[in-house]
N, C-alpha and C positions, 0 to 999 in steps of 0.2 A: 504494500500499499504506500503510494507516494504521499508525502505530506506537503506537496506544493498545492497552492490554492489560487483562486482569482485574487485574493487579497495578499498584499506583500507581507512578508514577515517583518516584525517590528524591531527597529533599532533601539537598544537599551543605552543607558549612560555608558560612555566609554566605547561605543561602537559595536558592542557585542550583539549578536543576533539571537532573538528568542524564537526557536522553532515551535511547531506544533499547531499551526492553523489547519483548518479542515479542507480536504479536497471535496469537490461537489458530490462525488459518488458516496462518500461517507456521510455527508449531510443528509442525502436522500435516504440512505439506509437507516439512519438514526430516526428520522421522521417516521419511516415505515414501522420501525420497531416500537416507537412510542405509541403509534396508532393501534398496533396489535395489542399492546398492553391495555390501552384504553378500552378496547372492545371486549377484553376478558378480565375485568377486575376480580380480585380475590380478597376475602377478608383476612384479618390478622391470624396467623398460624395456619392459614389454609392456602398459602401462596405457592402451591406446588408447580403449577404450569409456569408461573412467572419465574420461579427459581430455576426450573429446567431450561427456560429460554435464555436466562442470563448465563447459566453454566455452559450451555452448548455454544453460545457465541464467543465466550472467552476461551473455551477450549479450541475452537477453530482458529483463534488468534495465536495459538501456541502456548497459552497460559495454563496454569494448573489450579483452577478454582476448587474450593471444598465447600460442601453444603454444611450448614450448621447442624448440630446434633438433633435438633428438633425436627428436621426434615424440610424446613424452609429457611431461606436466607443463605447468603454466599459470602465468603471471604476469599480474596484473591490477591496474591502479592506479585508485583512486577519488579524484577531484580532480586538480589539476595543480599543478606547481611553476613559477613564473615563466613561465606560459603554455605550458610544454612538458610533455607526458606524461612522468612519471617512468619511469625504467628503459629509456630508448631511447637513452642515450648510449653511450660506449665500453664494451665488456664487460670492465671492469677487475675487477669483483667486490670492490672495496675499500671500498665504502661512502662515506658523507659524512665530513667532519671530525668529530672527537669533539665531542659536545654540539650538533650540528646534525643536519639531515636528518629524514626522515619515519619513521614507525613501520611496520615490516613484521610481518605475521601469517603464520606458516608452518604448513603442513600437509603430511603425507606421504600418498601415495595407493596404495601397493602392498600386496598381500596376501602370504600365506605359503604355501609348498608343503606343507601338511598337510591331511588330510581334516577336514571339518566333522562333528563327532560329535553335534550336537544333533538328537536323533531326532524330537522333536515341536515343531519350530519352523517356522512358515510361511515364514520368510525365510532359512532355512539355505541355504548355498551350493549352487548348481546346477552348479558346476564340479568334477569329480572331483579329489580331492587338492589342492584350493585352498580357503583360508579366510581371512577377515579376523579372525584370532585375536590381533591385537595392538591392535585399536581404531583402525587407520588410517581406516576408514570413518567413525568418529566425528569424528576430527581433521579430516578433509576436510569433513564436513558443518558442523562448527563454524565453520570459516573461510569456507565458502560462505555460511552464514547470516549471519555478521557482515558479509560483503560486501554482501549484499542490504539489511540494515538500514542500513549506512553509505551506500550508494548513495541510499537514500530520504532520509536526513538531508542528504546533499549536495544533492539536488534541492530540499529545503526551505530551503537556506541555513544549516543547522545543523551542518555539519561544518567545524570551523575549520581543519583541516590535512589534506593528502592522506595516504592510507593505501595501502600495498601489500599485496596478497594473493599469497602464494607457495604453489603446490601442487607440490611436488617429487616426482619419481619415485624409486623404488629405494632407499628408506631401508634395507631389509633386505639390500642387496647391498653388501658391503665394497668400497671405502671409503665407499660411500654416494652416493645421487643428489644430495646437496647440491652436489657438485662440478659437476654439469650445470647446476644453477640459477645458481651462481656464475659460470660461464663465459658464461652467457647474460645477465649483468648484473643478477641478482636484487637485489644490494645497491647498485646505482648510486643515489646520492642517499639511501640509507637511513642513519639515525642510530642506530636501536635496533630490536631484533627480539624477538618473543615467540612462544611455542608452548605447547601443552598435550600431555600424554601420559596416556592412560587409566590409572587405578590401581584395580584391583579390591579393594584393601585400604582404600580411602577411600569413604565413603558418598556417593551422588549428592546434590548440593546443597552439597558442600564441595570445597575444593581443598587440596592440600598444597604448601607452599612451603619453600624452603631457600636462604639466601644462600651463595654459594660452590659447590663441587662438588656436583652432584645426581645425576650418573651417573658411570660409570667409563670409562676407556679400554678398548678391546677390539681386539686384534689376533688374526690367525690364524697358526698354526704348522703347517708341513708338513715332515716329515723322512723322508728315504730313507736306510737303512743298507745297505751292501753289503760282501760279503767272500766268500772261498772257503768253501763249505759242505762237507759230508761226512757220514759215518756217525756216528750218535750213540755208537757204540762207540769212536770215536777223536776226541773233541772237541779234544784237544790239537793235532791236525793241521788244525784249522779255525779260522775266525772264528765263534765261537758267537753268531750274530746274535740268537737268541731271548733269550739272557742279556743281550747288549748292549742290545737294545731295552727289556728289563725294567729295566736299570740306568738307561737314559735316563729312563724313566717315573718312577723313584723318586728318583734322585740329582740330576737337573737342577733340579727345584723346590727341593730342599734347598740345593744350591749357590747358586742365585740368591737364595734367602731370606737367605743370609749375606753377600751382596754389595750389597744395597740396604737402605735404611732400612726397618725393619719397619713403620713408620707409613705407608709409601706403599701398603701393601696389594697389592703385586705378587703375583699368583697365576697359576700355570700349571696348567691343568686339561686332562686328555687325554680326547678323545672317541672315538678310534679307534686300534687297534693291530692290524696284520695281518702274519703271517709263517708260512711253512711250510704243508705239505699232508699230511705223513706223520709218524707218531710216532717213526720211527727214522731220520729224515733231517734233518740240520742245514741249514736253507735258506741261500740265497745272497743273499736280499733281505728286507728288513723295512720296513714303513712305519708311521709314527705321525702323528697330527694332533691338534690341540687349540687352545685359546685362551689368550692371555695378557691378563690384566685388571689394571688398575692404578687406584688412587684418586687418585694424584697426578700432576699434569701434567708436572712436571720429570723425575720418575723415568720416566714413559712415554716421554719424548724420548730417554732413554738405554737403554731396555729392549732394543732389537734387538741392540746390541753385547754387552750383558750376557748375554742369553739364548743367543745364537749361540756365544759363547765357552764357556759352560758345556756346551752340547751337544757341541762339538768335543772338549772335555777328556774327557768321559765316553766318547764314541765312540772316541777314540784309545787310551784306557786298555784297551779291549777289542779293539783292532786292527781296528775297523770303519771303513770309509770313509763319511763323512756328507755328504749333500747337503741343504741347508736352505733352505726357501722361507719367509721371514718376511714375511707379508702385512700391511702396515700397514692398520689399520682406522680407528678414530676416537679422538680424544682425549676426555677427560672434558668433559661439559657443566658449565661453571662460571658459575653465575648471578651477574651483576653486581648490586651492591647497589642502585643506583638503579632499575634495571628491575624487580628483585624487589619493591621497595617500591611501584612503579607497579601491579604486579599485585595486591599485597596491598590497596592503597588502592581499586583498582577493585572487588575482590570485597567488601570491607567496605561500599562505597557501595551495592552491589546487595543484599547479603544479610546484612550485619552481621559483627561481629568473630568471632562463633562459627562462621562458615562457613570460616574459614581455620585450618588446623593446620600445625604444623611437621612436616617429613618428613625421613627419613634419606637418606643417599647410597646409591644403588643400585649393584650390580655390573654392571648391564646397560649396554650401549653405545647410543649415539644419535648419528646424524650431524648433528643440530642443532648439535653442537659445532663444525663446520667454519665456520658463520656467525659464531660467537663468536671465531674467529681474526681477524675483520675489524671487527666492530661489537659493542658491548655488548648483552647480551640476557639473557633469563631463560626458563626452562620451568617450568610449573606442572603438578603432578599433578592431573588432573581425576578427581574421585570418580565411579565408575560402579557401585558396589555398592548394590543395593537396601537402603535402611535396614532394619536388623533381620535381614538374612540372615546366617547364620553361615557358610555354605559360601562359600569364596573360589574363584572360577573364574579361575585364574592365566593370565597372558599366555602366548601360544604354545602353548596347549592346545586341542584340538579342540572342547571344549565352551564356549569362552570366549563370553560375551555381556555386555551392559551394561544398566543402567537407563537408558532413553533420555531421562529427565528431564535427564541430564547434557548433552545437546545444548543445551537451553535455557540451562542454567547457563554452558556454554562461550561461547555467543554473547553473552550479556549481560555476561560477564566481559571479552571482547575489545572489545565496543562501548564499555564503560566505560573500558577502558584507552586506546582511541583518543581518546576525548574528554578524559580527564584529562591525557593526554600533551601535549595542545595548550596546557594551562594551566601547564606547567612551564617 
C-alpha cells in the first residue's frame, strides 16, 4: 500500500517530513468498512461480528491481533519492544512507568439499543432496534485505518516506536468495557493513550481539545421504597409512598446540592419513577432510577456516601423503608497536559492551527477515563458535522450520522500523533 496521496505530506519544524497521509483507495475502503459496521451494530459484549471484521482486516495487513478473553474486542501491536510483542506480559493493566512506554490508540466498538431512524440512507442499520448512534463505528474505523497506515510505515522502516491498537467492547455498559481490556493487559508497556469521540457540534476537518476534565463522571442510581399502603381516605394510617417518592425526587438533589461544593457540578437527574395502580389506593412499593453526574473527580469519589445519606434522610422522614443500589459508573475523563499538546501538535501538523478549537467539558460519561487511572492520556472531539450544516444530529438519537471525511481526519491525526510521540 503506497502512502502517497493527493495531499502533500506536511513539513515540520526543521524541514522533516511527516508521512502517513491516506491514499484515495484506503479512504474509500475505510468509508466502506464504517458503513458495514453501521449496518450491523452490536450491543456491548455481543460484538462478535465487529470483532471478527477488525481481526480479519488487521491480519490481512500482516499484523497479529488478539481477541480479548471475553470473546469481543481486539488488541493489536505494531512493532515490538525489546524483541517481545507488547501486551503479552502479566495482566496487570498498570501501564509503564511515567514518561516511558508506547502510545496506545483506543476505540470503542459497541452500538446502542435504539432504532435507526434514517429513512433514506443506504447504510442504515439492518438490525431492529439497534444503531450506531454514538459514532463508535467511526472511532473503530479511525483506529483500524491508523493501524493499516502505521503497519505500512513499519514495513518501510519509518515507524520509530511501537504502537498499540485497542478496540474495546461495551463502552455503553456501566462501568464500561475498558475494564475487560485492562484485565487483558491492554496497558502493559503503555506510557500514554489517546482517543477521539465524534462531536456533531464541530465541523468535519476540525477537532476540539481541552486540557483537564473533558467529560463528567456518571453513575446510576436505583431506589426501591416500601411501606404499608392503604386507602387514600386514610393516608395517616399508611406510609404514603407516592408522596415519599415525590419528596425523594425533589428534596434529595436539593440536599446534596448543599453538601458538596457547587463548583463540582454534581447533579442528580431522574429518568424513571413508578408507583401504584389505582387512584384510590396508596401503594406499598415505589421505584425510582436516575443518574448522578459530576464534573469534579474528588467530589465523584465521595458522591455515593453523600447521595445515599440524603436518600435515607428523606425516606425516613416519610416513614418509608429504602433500598438503594448505587451503581458506580465512570469517573471524568481528565486530559493530561502533555498528551493534549501531542494531539494539538499532530492536528496542526496535518491541517494547520485553525483546525483546532477549544471545547467545553461535557456532562456525558466515557469509560476512556478508566485507562487514565493508570496512564496519562487525552481524548479529542472529532468533528463530524458537514461544514455549513445548521441542523445538529445529536448523539444517542436515531437519526445520527456523520460527514465521513472525519475518518480521514481522524486517521491522519492519530498517525501524526504516533510519529510525533517518538520525537518527545
